[in-house]
PDB file of N, CA, C and O in Angstrom:
ATOM      1  N   MET A   1      -1.087 -22.251  -8.728  1.00  0.00           N
ATOM      2  CA  MET A   1      -0.459 -21.415  -8.073  1.00  0.00           C
ATOM      3  C   MET A   1      -1.101 -20.169  -7.502  1.00  0.00           C
ATOM      4  O   MET A   1      -1.329 -19.249  -8.288  1.00  0.00           O
ATOM      5  N   LYS A   2      -1.513 -19.993  -5.850  1.00  0.00           N
ATOM      6  CA  LYS A   2      -1.844 -19.052  -5.702  1.00  0.00           C
ATOM      7  C   LYS A   2      -0.822 -17.764  -5.006  1.00  0.00           C
ATOM      8  O   LYS A   2       0.379 -17.921  -4.786  1.00  0.00           O
ATOM      9  N   THR A   3      -1.317 -16.941  -4.826  1.00  0.00           N
ATOM     10  CA  THR A   3      -0.389 -15.735  -4.370  1.00  0.00           C
ATOM     11  C   THR A   3      -0.546 -15.200  -2.853  1.00  0.00           C
ATOM     12  O   THR A   3      -1.597 -14.622  -2.576  1.00  0.00           O
ATOM     13  N   VAL A   4       0.277 -15.335  -2.022  1.00  0.00           N
ATOM     14  CA  VAL A   4       0.264 -15.406  -0.640  1.00  0.00           C
ATOM     15  C   VAL A   4       1.302 -13.869  -0.214  1.00  0.00           C
ATOM     16  O   VAL A   4       2.384 -13.503  -0.675  1.00  0.00           O
ATOM     17  N   CYS A   5       0.482 -13.303   0.754  1.00  0.00           N
ATOM     18  CA  CYS A   5       1.227 -11.973   1.329  1.00  0.00           C
ATOM     19  C   CYS A   5       2.146 -12.568   2.109  1.00  0.00           C
ATOM     20  O   CYS A   5       1.767 -13.369   2.963  1.00  0.00           O
ATOM     21  N   PHE A   6       3.537 -12.266   1.937  1.00  0.00           N
ATOM     22  CA  PHE A   6       4.855 -13.023   2.712  1.00  0.00           C
ATOM     23  C   PHE A   6       4.737 -12.278   4.289  1.00  0.00           C
ATOM     24  O   PHE A   6       5.182 -12.844   5.288  1.00  0.00           O
ATOM     25  N   HIS A   7       4.321 -11.439   4.320  1.00  0.00           N
ATOM     26  CA  HIS A   7       4.353 -10.409   5.613  1.00  0.00           C
ATOM     27  C   HIS A   7       3.239 -11.221   6.667  1.00  0.00           C
ATOM     28  O   HIS A   7       3.620 -11.832   7.666  1.00  0.00           O
ATOM     29  N   CYS A   8       1.846 -11.110   6.263  1.00  0.00           N
ATOM     30  CA  CYS A   8       0.484 -11.558   6.986  1.00  0.00           C
ATOM     31  C   CYS A   8      -0.057 -12.751   6.534  1.00  0.00           C
ATOM     32  O   CYS A   8      -1.033 -13.286   7.060  1.00  0.00           O
ATOM     33  N   HIS A   9       0.610 -13.233   5.468  1.00  0.00           N
ATOM     34  CA  HIS A   9       0.044 -14.809   4.891  1.00  0.00           C
ATOM     35  C   HIS A   9      -1.448 -14.771   4.605  1.00  0.00           C
ATOM     36  O   HIS A   9      -2.097 -15.801   4.789  1.00  0.00           O
ATOM     37  N   THR A  10      -2.027 -13.697   4.180  1.00  0.00           N
ATOM     38  CA  THR A  10      -3.309 -13.620   3.698  1.00  0.00           C
ATOM     39  C   THR A  10      -3.329 -13.910   2.176  1.00  0.00           C
ATOM     40  O   THR A  10      -2.454 -13.394   1.480  1.00  0.00           O
ATOM     41  N   VAL A  11      -4.245 -14.679   1.634  1.00  0.00           N
ATOM     42  CA  VAL A  11      -4.310 -14.797  -0.118  1.00  0.00           C
ATOM     43  C   VAL A  11      -4.610 -13.816  -0.885  1.00  0.00           C
ATOM     44  O   VAL A  11      -5.727 -13.325  -1.050  1.00  0.00           O
ATOM     45  N   ILE A  12      -3.352 -13.431  -1.498  1.00  0.00           N
ATOM     46  CA  ILE A  12      -3.947 -11.925  -2.507  1.00  0.00           C
ATOM     47  C   ILE A  12      -4.562 -12.568  -3.754  1.00  0.00           C
ATOM     48  O   ILE A  12      -5.723 -12.267  -4.032  1.00  0.00           O
ATOM     49  N   ARG A  13      -3.904 -13.407  -4.511  1.00  0.00           N
ATOM     50  CA  ARG A  13      -4.414 -14.204  -5.681  1.00  0.00           C
ATOM     51  C   ARG A  13      -4.987 -15.341  -5.351  1.00  0.00           C
ATOM     52  O   ARG A  13      -4.017 -16.018  -5.009  1.00  0.00           O
ATOM     53  N   PRO A  14      -6.294 -16.261  -5.177  1.00  0.00           N
ATOM     54  CA  PRO A  14      -6.416 -17.457  -5.425  1.00  0.00           C
ATOM     55  C   PRO A  14      -5.786 -18.530  -6.472  1.00  0.00           C
ATOM     56  O   PRO A  14      -5.546 -18.024  -7.568  1.00  0.00           O
ATOM     57  N   GLY A  15      -5.539 -19.612  -6.379  1.00  0.00           N
ATOM     58  CA  GLY A  15      -4.864 -20.533  -7.442  1.00  0.00           C
ATOM     59  C   GLY A  15      -5.189 -21.789  -7.111  1.00  0.00           C
ATOM     60  O   GLY A  15      -6.079 -22.116  -6.326  1.00  0.00           O
ATOM     61  N   LEU A  16      -4.490 -22.476  -7.695  1.00  0.00           N
ATOM     62  CA  LEU A  16      -4.584 -24.104  -7.334  1.00  0.00           C
ATOM     63  C   LEU A  16      -3.349 -24.371  -6.603  1.00  0.00           C
ATOM     64  O   LEU A  16      -2.259 -23.877  -6.890  1.00  0.00           O
ATOM     65  N   ASP A  17      -3.548 -25.073  -5.768  1.00  0.00           N
ATOM     66  CA  ASP A  17      -2.983 -26.036  -4.742  1.00  0.00           C
ATOM     67  C   ASP A  17      -1.643 -26.910  -5.612  1.00  0.00           C
ATOM     68  O   ASP A  17      -1.115 -27.937  -5.187  1.00  0.00           O
ATOM     69  N   ASP A  18      -1.330 -26.292  -6.742  1.00  0.00           N
ATOM     70  CA  ASP A  18      -0.255 -27.258  -7.447  1.00  0.00           C
ATOM     71  C   ASP A  18       0.653 -27.331  -7.413  1.00  0.00           C
ATOM     72  O   ASP A  18       1.234 -28.024  -8.248  1.00  0.00           O
ATOM     73  N   GLY A  19       1.281 -26.713  -6.504  1.00  0.00           N
ATOM     74  CA  GLY A  19       2.751 -26.307  -6.301  1.00  0.00           C
ATOM     75  C   GLY A  19       3.345 -25.259  -5.200  1.00  0.00           C
ATOM     76  O   GLY A  19       2.558 -24.837  -4.353  1.00  0.00           O
ATOM     77  N   PRO A  20       4.373 -24.929  -5.183  1.00  0.00           N
ATOM     78  CA  PRO A  20       4.637 -23.778  -4.007  1.00  0.00           C
ATOM     79  C   PRO A  20       3.935 -22.662  -4.404  1.00  0.00           C
ATOM     80  O   PRO A  20       3.464 -22.655  -5.541  1.00  0.00           O
ATOM     81  N   ASP A  21       3.735 -21.454  -3.470  1.00  0.00           N
ATOM     82  CA  ASP A  21       2.812 -20.284  -3.904  1.00  0.00           C
ATOM     83  C   ASP A  21       3.953 -19.124  -4.022  1.00  0.00           C
ATOM     84  O   ASP A  21       5.095 -19.089  -3.565  1.00  0.00           O
ATOM     85  N   SER A  22       3.303 -18.301  -4.712  1.00  0.00           N
ATOM     86  CA  SER A  22       4.077 -17.424  -5.510  1.00  0.00           C
ATOM     87  C   SER A  22       3.659 -16.360  -4.310  1.00  0.00           C
ATOM     88  O   SER A  22       2.594 -16.388  -3.693  1.00  0.00           O
ATOM     89  N   SER A  23       4.623 -15.521  -4.142  1.00  0.00           N
ATOM     90  CA  SER A  23       4.477 -14.359  -2.863  1.00  0.00           C
ATOM     91  C   SER A  23       4.651 -12.870  -3.027  1.00  0.00           C
ATOM     92  O   SER A  23       5.588 -12.578  -3.770  1.00  0.00           O
ATOM     93  N   GLY A  24       4.053 -11.967  -2.572  1.00  0.00           N
ATOM     94  CA  GLY A  24       4.097 -10.624  -2.835  1.00  0.00           C
ATOM     95  C   GLY A  24       3.659  -9.867  -1.251  1.00  0.00           C
ATOM     96  O   GLY A  24       3.698 -10.289  -0.095  1.00  0.00           O
ATOM     97  N   LEU A  25       3.288  -8.714  -1.794  1.00  0.00           N
ATOM     98  CA  LEU A  25       2.726  -7.957  -0.346  1.00  0.00           C
ATOM     99  C   LEU A  25       1.393  -7.567  -0.764  1.00  0.00           C
ATOM    100  O   LEU A  25       1.291  -6.946  -1.822  1.00  0.00           O
ATOM    101  N   CYS A  26       0.305  -7.853  -0.056  1.00  0.00           N
ATOM    102  CA  CYS A  26      -1.249  -7.389  -0.039  1.00  0.00           C
ATOM    103  C   CYS A  26      -1.036  -5.915   0.120  1.00  0.00           C
ATOM    104  O   CYS A  26      -0.019  -5.485   0.663  1.00  0.00           O
ATOM    105  N   MET A  27      -1.990  -5.124  -0.349  1.00  0.00           N
ATOM    106  CA  MET A  27      -2.471  -3.719  -0.611  1.00  0.00           C
ATOM    107  C   MET A  27      -1.899  -3.191   1.037  1.00  0.00           C
ATOM    108  O   MET A  27      -0.964  -2.412   1.221  1.00  0.00           O
ATOM    109  N   ALA A  28      -2.674  -3.797   2.037  1.00  0.00           N
ATOM    110  CA  ALA A  28      -2.322  -3.270   3.445  1.00  0.00           C
ATOM    111  C   ALA A  28      -0.964  -3.133   3.776  1.00  0.00           C
ATOM    112  O   ALA A  28      -0.494  -2.085   4.218  1.00  0.00           O
ATOM    113  N   CYS A  29      -0.181  -4.381   3.534  1.00  0.00           N
ATOM    114  CA  CYS A  29       0.798  -4.539   3.845  1.00  0.00           C
ATOM    115  C   CYS A  29       2.083  -3.802   3.023  1.00  0.00           C
ATOM    116  O   CYS A  29       3.212  -3.656   3.491  1.00  0.00           O
ATOM    117  N   LEU A  30       1.665  -3.407   1.778  1.00  0.00           N
ATOM    118  CA  LEU A  30       2.418  -2.514   0.950  1.00  0.00           C
ATOM    119  C   LEU A  30       2.420  -1.326   1.364  1.00  0.00           C
ATOM    120  O   LEU A  30       3.418  -0.608   1.423  1.00  0.00           O
ATOM    121  N   ARG A  31       0.909  -0.923   1.794  1.00  0.00           N
ATOM    122  CA  ARG A  31       0.853   0.375   2.254  1.00  0.00           C
ATOM    123  C   ARG A  31       1.965   1.000   3.546  1.00  0.00           C
ATOM    124  O   ARG A  31       2.716   1.975   3.503  1.00  0.00           O
ATOM    125  N   GLU A  32       1.681  -0.120   4.807  1.00  0.00           N
ATOM    126  CA  GLU A  32       2.557   0.051   5.664  1.00  0.00           C
ATOM    127  C   GLU A  32       4.031   0.130   5.262  1.00  0.00           C
ATOM    128  O   GLU A  32       4.698   1.076   5.682  1.00  0.00           O
ATOM    129  N   ALA A  33       4.553  -0.749   4.519  1.00  0.00           N
ATOM    130  CA  ALA A  33       5.842  -0.932   4.261  1.00  0.00           C
ATOM    131  C   ALA A  33       6.699   0.522   3.249  1.00  0.00           C
ATOM    132  O   ALA A  33       7.861   0.772   2.930  1.00  0.00           O
ATOM    133  N   LEU A  34       5.465   1.132   3.054  1.00  0.00           N
ATOM    134  CA  LEU A  34       5.988   2.340   1.856  1.00  0.00           C
ATOM    135  C   LEU A  34       5.729   3.508   3.016  1.00  0.00           C
ATOM    136  O   LEU A  34       6.376   4.532   2.797  1.00  0.00           O
ATOM    137  N   LYS A  35       5.088   3.529   3.939  1.00  0.00           N
ATOM    138  CA  LYS A  35       5.099   4.981   4.806  1.00  0.00           C
ATOM    139  C   LYS A  35       6.193   5.570   5.159  1.00  0.00           C
ATOM    140  O   LYS A  35       6.076   6.793   5.236  1.00  0.00           O
ATOM    141  N   PRO A  36       7.108   5.196   5.378  1.00  0.00           N
ATOM    142  CA  PRO A  36       8.481   6.111   5.738  1.00  0.00           C
ATOM    143  C   PRO A  36       9.006   6.447   4.472  1.00  0.00           C
ATOM    144  O   PRO A  36       9.690   7.471   4.479  1.00  0.00           O
ATOM    145  N   LEU A  37       8.904   5.991   3.607  1.00  0.00           N
ATOM    146  CA  LEU A  37       9.420   6.641   2.103  1.00  0.00           C
ATOM    147  C   LEU A  37       8.566   7.544   1.581  1.00  0.00           C
ATOM    148  O   LEU A  37       9.045   8.629   1.248  1.00  0.00           O
ATOM    149  N   TYR A  38       7.318   7.336   1.418  1.00  0.00           N
ATOM    150  CA  TYR A  38       6.138   8.110   1.239  1.00  0.00           C
ATOM    151  C   TYR A  38       6.196   9.584   1.812  1.00  0.00           C
ATOM    152  O   TYR A  38       6.147  10.650   1.198  1.00  0.00           O
ATOM    153  N   ARG A  39       6.339   9.286   3.422  1.00  0.00           N
ATOM    154  CA  ARG A  39       6.346  10.461   4.411  1.00  0.00           C
ATOM    155  C   ARG A  39       7.362  11.120   3.882  1.00  0.00           C
ATOM    156  O   ARG A  39       7.175  12.240   3.407  1.00  0.00           O
ATOM    157  N   SER A  40       8.401  10.624   3.880  1.00  0.00           N
ATOM    158  CA  SER A  40       9.859  11.696   3.539  1.00  0.00           C
ATOM    159  C   SER A  40       9.706  12.347   2.210  1.00  0.00           C
ATOM    160  O   SER A  40      10.033  13.533   2.171  1.00  0.00           O
ATOM    161  N   GLN A  41       9.157  11.655   0.829  1.00  0.00           N
ATOM    162  CA  GLN A  41       8.996  11.944  -0.272  1.00  0.00           C
ATOM    163  C   GLN A  41       7.773  13.502   0.167  1.00  0.00           C
ATOM    164  O   GLN A  41       7.888  14.641  -0.285  1.00  0.00           O
ATOM    165  N   GLN A  42       6.942  13.111   0.928  1.00  0.00           N
ATOM    166  CA  GLN A  42       5.929  14.449   1.365  1.00  0.00           C
ATOM    167  C   GLN A  42       6.517  15.252   1.750  1.00  0.00           C
ATOM    168  O   GLN A  42       6.503  16.322   1.141  1.00  0.00           O
ATOM    169  N   LYS A  43       7.188  15.124   2.768  1.00  0.00           N
ATOM    170  CA  LYS A  43       7.971  16.583   3.315  1.00  0.00           C
ATOM    171  C   LYS A  43       8.761  17.202   2.136  1.00  0.00           C
ATOM    172  O   LYS A  43       8.695  18.410   1.909  1.00  0.00           O
ATOM    173  N   ARG A  44       9.476  16.394   1.423  1.00  0.00           N
ATOM    174  CA  ARG A  44      10.372  16.840   0.576  1.00  0.00           C
ATOM    175  C   ARG A  44       9.553  17.920  -0.281  1.00  0.00           C
ATOM    176  O   ARG A  44       9.950  19.041  -0.601  1.00  0.00           O
ATOM    177  N   GLN A  45       8.459  17.393  -0.546  1.00  0.00           N
ATOM    178  CA  GLN A  45       7.736  18.129  -1.679  1.00  0.00           C
ATOM    179  C   GLN A  45       6.552  18.919  -0.935  1.00  0.00           C
ATOM    180  O   GLN A  45       5.422  18.971  -1.422  1.00  0.00           O
ATOM    181  N   GLY A  46       6.855  19.459   0.140  1.00  0.00           N
ATOM    182  CA  GLY A  46       5.864  20.467   0.954  1.00  0.00           C
ATOM    183  C   GLY A  46       4.866  20.115   1.171  1.00  0.00           C
ATOM    184  O   GLY A  46       4.175  21.087   1.475  1.00  0.00           O
ATOM    185  N   PHE A  47       4.130  18.907   1.211  1.00  0.00           N
ATOM    186  CA  PHE A  47       3.175  18.514   1.467  1.00  0.00           C
ATOM    187  C   PHE A  47       3.318  17.826   3.277  1.00  0.00           C
ATOM    188  O   PHE A  47       4.380  17.569   3.846  1.00  0.00           O
ATOM    189  N   PHE A  48       1.808  17.653   3.898  1.00  0.00           N
ATOM    190  CA  PHE A  48       2.206  17.037   5.486  1.00  0.00           C
ATOM    191  C   PHE A  48       2.889  15.776   5.379  1.00  0.00           C
ATOM    192  O   PHE A  48       2.799  15.020   4.411  1.00  0.00           O
ATOM    193  N   GLU A  49       3.406  15.628   6.157  1.00  0.00           N
ATOM    194  CA  GLU A  49       4.251  14.232   6.643  1.00  0.00           C
ATOM    195  C   GLU A  49       2.678  13.184   6.989  1.00  0.00           C
ATOM    196  O   GLU A  49       2.512  12.972   8.190  1.00  0.00           O
ATOM    197  N   CYS A  50       1.736  12.648   6.159  1.00  0.00           N
ATOM    198  CA  CYS A  50       0.668  12.323   6.896  1.00  0.00           C
ATOM    199  C   CYS A  50       0.202  10.955   5.697  1.00  0.00           C
ATOM    200  O   CYS A  50      -0.939  10.499   5.630  1.00  0.00           O
ATOM    201  N   PHE A  51       1.297  10.515   4.892  1.00  0.00           N
ATOM    202  CA  PHE A  51       0.729   9.331   4.316  1.00  0.00           C
ATOM    203  C   PHE A  51       0.180   8.355   5.061  1.00  0.00           C
ATOM    204  O   PHE A  51       0.833   8.024   6.052  1.00  0.00           O
ATOM    205  N   GLY A  52      -1.184   7.613   4.793  1.00  0.00           N
ATOM    206  CA  GLY A  52      -1.624   6.443   5.399  1.00  0.00           C
ATOM    207  C   GLY A  52      -2.517   6.800   6.826  1.00  0.00           C
ATOM    208  O   GLY A  52      -2.653   6.059   7.799  1.00  0.00           O
ATOM    209  N   THR A  53      -3.022   8.035   6.650  1.00  0.00           N
ATOM    210  CA  THR A  53      -3.733   8.727   8.044  1.00  0.00           C
ATOM    211  C   THR A  53      -4.857   9.101   7.809  1.00  0.00           C
ATOM    212  O   THR A  53      -5.520   9.339   8.819  1.00  0.00           O
ATOM    213  N   ALA A  54      -5.613   9.333   6.348  1.00  0.00           N
ATOM    214  CA  ALA A  54      -6.433   9.868   5.940  1.00  0.00           C
ATOM    215  C   ALA A  54      -7.752   8.762   5.920  1.00  0.00           C
ATOM    216  O   ALA A  54      -7.494   7.571   5.741  1.00  0.00           O
ATOM    217  N   ASN A  55      -8.972   9.143   6.084  1.00  0.00           N
ATOM    218  CA  ASN A  55      -9.824   8.111   6.174  1.00  0.00           C
ATOM    219  C   ASN A  55     -10.909   8.696   5.328  1.00  0.00           C
ATOM    220  O   ASN A  55     -11.875   9.401   5.620  1.00  0.00           O
ATOM    221  N   ASP A  56     -10.469   8.197   4.177  1.00  0.00           N
ATOM    222  CA  ASP A  56     -11.970   8.516   2.881  1.00  0.00           C
ATOM    223  C   ASP A  56     -11.955   9.990   2.334  1.00  0.00           C
ATOM    224  O   ASP A  56     -12.775  10.399   1.511  1.00  0.00           O
ATOM    225  N   TYR A  57     -10.734  10.901   2.982  1.00  0.00           N
ATOM    226  CA  TYR A  57     -10.905  12.214   2.392  1.00  0.00           C
ATOM    227  C   TYR A  57      -9.691  12.636   3.241  1.00  0.00           C
ATOM    228  O   TYR A  57      -9.467  12.399   4.428  1.00  0.00           O
ATOM    229  N   CYS A  58      -8.840  13.439   2.179  1.00  0.00           N
ATOM    230  CA  CYS A  58      -7.548  14.190   2.335  1.00  0.00           C
ATOM    231  C   CYS A  58      -7.459  15.745   1.575  1.00  0.00           C
ATOM    232  O   CYS A  58      -7.316  15.841   0.356  1.00  0.00           O
ATOM    233  N   ASP A  59      -7.544  16.697   2.302  1.00  0.00           N
ATOM    234  CA  ASP A  59      -7.374  17.994   1.544  1.00  0.00           C
ATOM    235  C   ASP A  59      -6.028  18.414   0.621  1.00  0.00           C
ATOM    236  O   ASP A  59      -5.831  19.505   0.087  1.00  0.00           O
ATOM    237  N   GLN A  60      -5.309  17.428   0.596  1.00  0.00           N
ATOM    238  CA  GLN A  60      -3.965  17.313   0.215  1.00  0.00           C
ATOM    239  C   GLN A  60      -4.308  16.671  -1.675  1.00  0.00           C
ATOM    240  O   GLN A  60      -3.818  15.685  -2.225  1.00  0.00           O
ATOM    241  N   ALA A  61      -5.217  17.603  -2.187  1.00  0.00           N
ATOM    242  CA  ALA A  61      -5.303  16.837  -3.341  1.00  0.00           C
ATOM    243  C   ALA A  61      -4.154  16.607  -4.666  1.00  0.00           C
ATOM    244  O   ALA A  61      -4.166  15.817  -5.610  1.00  0.00           O
ATOM    245  N   SER A  62      -3.316  17.530  -4.312  1.00  0.00           N
ATOM    246  CA  SER A  62      -2.472  17.792  -5.272  1.00  0.00           C
ATOM    247  C   SER A  62      -1.247  16.796  -4.978  1.00  0.00           C
ATOM    248  O   SER A  62      -0.319  16.626  -5.767  1.00  0.00           O
ATOM    249  N   CYS A  63      -1.338  16.337  -4.076  1.00  0.00           N
ATOM    250  CA  CYS A  63      -0.409  15.235  -3.293  1.00  0.00           C
ATOM    251  C   CYS A  63      -0.126  13.668  -4.374  1.00  0.00           C
ATOM    252  O   CYS A  63      -0.910  12.732  -4.532  1.00  0.00           O
ATOM    253  N   ARG A  64       0.963  13.816  -4.845  1.00  0.00           N
ATOM    254  CA  ARG A  64       0.960  12.602  -5.807  1.00  0.00           C
ATOM    255  C   ARG A  64       0.922  11.103  -4.968  1.00  0.00           C
ATOM    256  O   ARG A  64       0.877  10.094  -5.671  1.00  0.00           O
ATOM    257  N   TYR A  65       0.937  10.963  -3.672  1.00  0.00           N
ATOM    258  CA  TYR A  65      -0.107  10.063  -3.247  1.00  0.00           C
ATOM    259  C   TYR A  65      -1.068  10.009  -2.681  1.00  0.00           C
ATOM    260  O   TYR A  65      -1.165   9.367  -1.635  1.00  0.00           O
ATOM    261  N   ASN A  66      -2.009  10.644  -3.196  1.00  0.00           N
ATOM    262  CA  ASN A  66      -3.065  10.785  -2.565  1.00  0.00           C
ATOM    263  C   ASN A  66      -3.766   9.398  -3.177  1.00  0.00           C
ATOM    264  O   ASN A  66      -4.130   8.635  -2.283  1.00  0.00           O
ATOM    265  N   ARG A  67      -4.017   8.943  -4.502  1.00  0.00           N
ATOM    266  CA  ARG A  67      -4.567   7.870  -4.586  1.00  0.00           C
ATOM    267  C   ARG A  67      -4.140   6.556  -4.009  1.00  0.00           C
ATOM    268  O   ARG A  67      -4.999   5.727  -3.711  1.00  0.00           O
ATOM    269  N   ILE A  68      -2.947   6.328  -3.845  1.00  0.00           N
ATOM    270  CA  ILE A  68      -2.949   5.150  -3.124  1.00  0.00           C
ATOM    271  C   ILE A  68      -3.271   5.111  -1.800  1.00  0.00           C
ATOM    272  O   ILE A  68      -3.635   4.116  -1.174  1.00  0.00           O
ATOM    273  N   CYS A  69      -3.097   6.448  -1.306  1.00  0.00           N
ATOM    274  CA  CYS A  69      -3.643   6.655   0.395  1.00  0.00           C
ATOM    275  C   CYS A  69      -4.773   6.725   0.584  1.00  0.00           C
ATOM    276  O   CYS A  69      -5.367   5.866   1.235  1.00  0.00           O
ATOM    277  N   VAL A  70      -5.356   7.770   0.062  1.00  0.00           N
ATOM    278  CA  VAL A  70      -6.970   7.551   0.460  1.00  0.00           C
ATOM    279  C   VAL A  70      -7.904   6.773  -0.569  1.00  0.00           C
ATOM    280  O   VAL A  70      -9.005   6.413  -0.151  1.00  0.00           O
ATOM    281  N   GLN A  71      -7.596   6.525  -1.703  1.00  0.00           N
ATOM    282  CA  GLN A  71      -8.671   5.597  -2.229  1.00  0.00           C
ATOM    283  C   GLN A  71      -7.953   4.003  -2.282  1.00  0.00           C
ATOM    284  O   GLN A  71      -8.542   3.008  -2.705  1.00  0.00           O
ATOM    285  N   ARG A  72      -6.687   4.023  -1.801  1.00  0.00           N
ATOM    286  CA  ARG A  72      -6.148   2.649  -1.807  1.00  0.00           C
ATOM    287  C   ARG A  72      -6.107   1.860  -2.908  1.00  0.00           C
ATOM    288  O   ARG A  72      -6.410   0.668  -2.875  1.00  0.00           O
ATOM    289  N   THR A  73      -5.751   2.441  -3.889  1.00  0.00           N
ATOM    290  CA  THR A  73      -5.530   1.873  -5.615  1.00  0.00           C
ATOM    291  C   THR A  73      -4.272   2.183  -5.694  1.00  0.00           C
ATOM    292  O   THR A  73      -3.897   3.139  -5.014  1.00  0.00           O
ATOM    293  N   ILE A  74      -3.342   1.505  -6.494  1.00  0.00           N
ATOM    294  CA  ILE A  74      -2.438   1.756  -7.403  1.00  0.00           C
ATOM    295  C   ILE A  74      -2.667   1.946  -8.872  1.00  0.00           C
ATOM    296  O   ILE A  74      -1.717   2.180  -9.620  1.00  0.00           O
TER     297      ILE A  74
END
């Protein structure tokens, strides 16, 4: 069984074609889906509402979403 992103249909985790695919969100689609939620949280916590806009650097190092936003890891 392989895992396929149900939004963009990319294969997240390859597997055998032995039955129906499992589904989830790939990292890119997950980040897009979470942008509104994370941005509202950033505003409430006193940070810029900037989730998903950084390119390899963010000066908001103490923001709790820095790792998933800039480093793109969970």
